[in-house]
N, C-alpha and C positions, 0 to 999 in steps of 0.2 A: 506495499501500499504505500503511495505517493502523494503527498502535495502541494503546491506553489506557494512559496514567500510564508511556510510558517504556517500554510491553514489547512490543517487535514477534511477539517468538513467537508472540500471540494478537494476529491480523491482519487486514481488513478491505481486500482490495483493489477502486480501485473508478472502473472501467473511461469512458470517455469513451464505450462506443458505451449509455452507460446499463445494463450492466451491475453485479453485484457481487461476489463470492464472499470467503465468510468464512474461519477458516482449519477450521472444523467440520466440512467441506465443503455449508455451506449460499449458497442459490446466487436471486441475481433481475436485479428493476432497480430502481433510484434514480431516484428525483427528486427536482429545486431548487427552490423555487419562494420566489422574497426568499429567508429565511435560515431557512425550513422544511424537512426530509431526510426525507423519506418513504423507508427499502424498503420493497420488494413481495419478499414470498418462497412460501414454501410456509409454511407460520407467521401470512399473512395481511402485516398492515403496522403499519410501527416506524415512529411520524413522533418527529422530536426537534426541535432549533429548535438553529442551529449559529449559531457566530460566532467571528471569526478572528481567533489570537492574536496576531501578530508572522508567520515564515517559514513553514510549513513546519508549523502549531500551531490548533488546534483550538477553543473551547470547547463541550460541548455538556448542552442542558437539557431531559433527559429527561420525559415528560408526568408524572413524581413528583416532579420538581420538584427532583433530584438534579442536580446537574451532577459535571460530568467534562473531562480533559482526552484529545485524542487528539495523538500527534505524525505527520510523516510516517518511513517509515521506508526 
């Protein structure tokens, strides 16, 4: 389970079987190749770059260049 900006109420559960579930009910599959993480669901693919930052935190770079931080919840 991962949240953004310290908020665990808006989460994504990333499962070890390659599937995910969002707090909004969205679900699908995910894949990681190097530092490229792709979520695939009914709304298509959403790709981002990820980088581990410390224990339980990752920095995300979105396609538009915006940067966010997600933490393990």
